Structure formats: C-alpha cells, structure tokens
C-alpha positions in Angstrom: 2.3 27.2 20.5 2.9 24.3 18.3 0.8 23.4 15.2 -0.9 19.9 15.2 -0.3 17.7 12.2 -3.6 16.3 10.5 -3.8 12.8 9.9 -3.7 13.6 6.2 -0.2 15.4 6.7 0.9 12.6 9.0 0.3 10.3 5.9 2.0 12.3 3.5 5.0 12.7 5.6 5.2 9.0 6.2 4.8 8.2 2.5 7.6 10.6 1.7 9.9 8.9 4.6 9.2 5.4 3.8 7.8 2.5 5.4 9.4 -0.7 7.2 8.0 -4.1 8.1 9.5 -5.9 10.9 12.8 -3.7 10.9 13.5 -4.1 7.3 12.7 -1.0 4.8 10.2 -1.3 2.1 10.6 0.0 -1.2 8.2 2.9 -2.0 4.7 1.9 -3.4 5.7 3.0 -6.9 3.6 3.1 -10.0 5.1 0.0 -11.2 4.2 -1.8 -7.6 0.6 -0.2 -7.6 -0.1 -1.5 -11.5 1.3 -4.9 -10.4 -0.7 -4.9 -7.2 -3.7 -4.2 -9.3 -3.0 -7.0 -11.9 -2.3 -9.4 -9.0 -5.8 -8.9 -7.6 -5.4 -6.4 -5.2 -9.1 -5.0 -4.1 -8.1 -1.8 -2.2 -9.1 0.9 -2.8 -12.2 -0.8 -4.8 -13.5 -2.7 -2.1 -17.3 -1.6 -2.2 -19.5 -0.1 0.4 -20.4 -3.2 2.2 -16.6 -3.9 2.9 -16.1 -0.3 3.8 -18.5 -0.5 6.2 -17.1 -3.8 7.8 -13.8 -2.4 7.8 -15.2 0.8 9.8 -16.9 -1.7 12.2 -14.2 -4.4 12.5 -11.0 -2.9 11.3 -10.9 -5.7 8.9 -12.6 -6.3 5.4 -12.8 -9.4 3.0 -9.5 -9.6 1.2 -7.6 -7.9 3.5 -5.0 -10.6 4.1 -4.5 -10.9 0.3 -4.2 -7.0 -0.3 -1.6 -6.9 2.7 0.4 -9.8 1.4 0.4 -8.6 -2.2 1.4 -4.9 -1.5 4.0 -5.8 1.3 5.5 -8.4 -0.7 5.9 -6.0 -3.8 7.5 -3.7 -1.6 10.3 -5.9 -0.6 11.2 -6.4 -4.3 13.9 -4.6 -5.8 13.6 -2.5 -8.7 14.1 -4.0 -12.3 17.2 -2.0 -12.8 18.8 -3.1 -9.5 17.9 -6.9 -9.8 21.1 -8.8 -10.4 19.9 -12.3 -11.0 17.8 -13.5 -13.8 14.3 -14.7 -12.4 14.2 -12.8 -9.5 10.8 -11.2 -8.6 10.5 -7.7 -9.5 7.5 -5.5 -10.1 7.8 -5.7 -13.7 8.0 -9.5 -13.7 4.8 -9.7 -11.1 3.0 -7.6 -13.8 3.7 -10.2 -16.3 3.0 -12.9 -14.3 0.2 -11.7 -11.8 -1.0 -15.4 -11.0 2.5 -16.8 -10.2 3.4 -13.6 -8.4 0.0 -13.7 -6.0 1.2 -17.3 -5.2 4.7 -16.1 -4.4 3.5 -13.1 -2.2 1.0 -15.3 -0.4 3.6 -17.8 0.3 5.9 -15.0 1.3 3.1 -13.7 3.6 2.6 -17.1 5.3 6.6 -17.6 6.0 6.4 -13.9 7.6 3.5 -15.0 9.8 1.1 -12.4 8.3 -1.7 -14.7 6.8 -3.1 -15.3 10.7 -5.2 -12.0 11.1 -5.8 -12.5 14.6 -2.1 -12.9 15.2 0.2 -9.7 16.0 2.5 -10.0 13.0 -0.8 -9.5 10.9 -1.8 -6.4 12.9 1.7 -4.9 12.4 1.8 -5.9 8.6 -2.0 -4.5 8.2 -0.9 -1.1 9.9 1.9 -0.9 7.5 -0.3 -1.5 4.6 -2.9 0.9 5.5 -0.3 3.5 6.2 1.0 2.9 2.8 -2.3 3.0 1.0 -3.7 6.0 2.8 -0.2 7.7 2.5 -0.4 7.1 -1.1 -3.6 8.6 -1.5 -2.9 11.5 0.9 0.1 12.3 -1.3 -1.9 12.2 -4.3 -4.3 14.7 -3.1 -1.8 17.0 -1.6 0.1 17.2 -5.1 -3.4 17.9 -7.0 -4.0 20.7 -4.4 -0.5 22.1 -5.1 -0.7 21.8 -8.9 -4.0 23.8 -9.0 -3.1 26.1 -6.3 -6.3 25.3 -4.7 -7.0 25.6 -0.9 -9.8 22.8 -0.9 -12.5 25.5 -0.8 -15.6 25.6 -3.1 -14.4 28.0 -5.6 -14.6 26.8 -9.1 -11.0 25.3 -10.2 -10.0 24.1 -6.8 -9.6 20.4 -6.3 
C-alpha cells in the first residue's frame, strides 16, 4: 500500500527540489530574495481578508501580477557572490534600490508575457509563484515542527 503525499508535503518537496519557469531553473527563494521582494512592494502573504476571499473565489487577487513579477524576477537573478559584472541586478542591489528593481521586474515580466492576467504565460507564472510561496510557508512550518519535536497536537510546547 502506498502512502499519499499531502499538499503540504508536496510543497515542501518542490521547495527543496527547486522551481523553473518556461524551462529555465529559478534560484531558490532565499532570505535575501524574500526581504528584497517585501521591500519592492510584494504584498503576499499580507494581502488581507478581502483579497484572500477574492483569491479563493477567482484564483486571483489584487496585486497578483506585481507579486508574481517581483518574486519570479528576483529568482532569475544571480547571487551577489556569482554576479560577474558591476551593475548587474542581484537580490542585494534590488534591496538597496527597490523602486528601480520593481520597474525592472515589471519590464522583465512584460517582455516574458506574464503581465496579461488572462494569458497562458501568466497562468503558468502564477502557478510557479504560488508554488514557491506556499512551498516556503510549508517548509518553514515543517522546520518549526521538527525543531520542537511536535506532532502538531494540542499539547503545550507543540507548534
């Protein structure tokens, strides 16, 4: 008998394995990329109850195009340690110049064809975005549970 994988476990596995967009591997959604994304104006996961209700009803929320563009663009950038040329966008540079970085991310997204929310490119990109953010959330939850030794029960001390 095979054991079924829960959505949380699947997200955790995908987060560890890595993601790709249109056949290109993406860099991990590291802490530096996460902080840069927030500085650049990414709203996820703080979208609010009304936007969350809209997401559940329509599979879209206000700001989803921007959030998708920011996160995926950041995941295409090299780390500062591997960037060879001066002036190349890196997560660190994006953090220090968030307005310019957001413009660059939106320009990149437009060139990739993912700013049309009704188009197939956006659909694929949004699935990758959502996989990344839910994978990170699931991975962080899993790590917390493993650190505390909890099984998710209601006993004191469990996460």
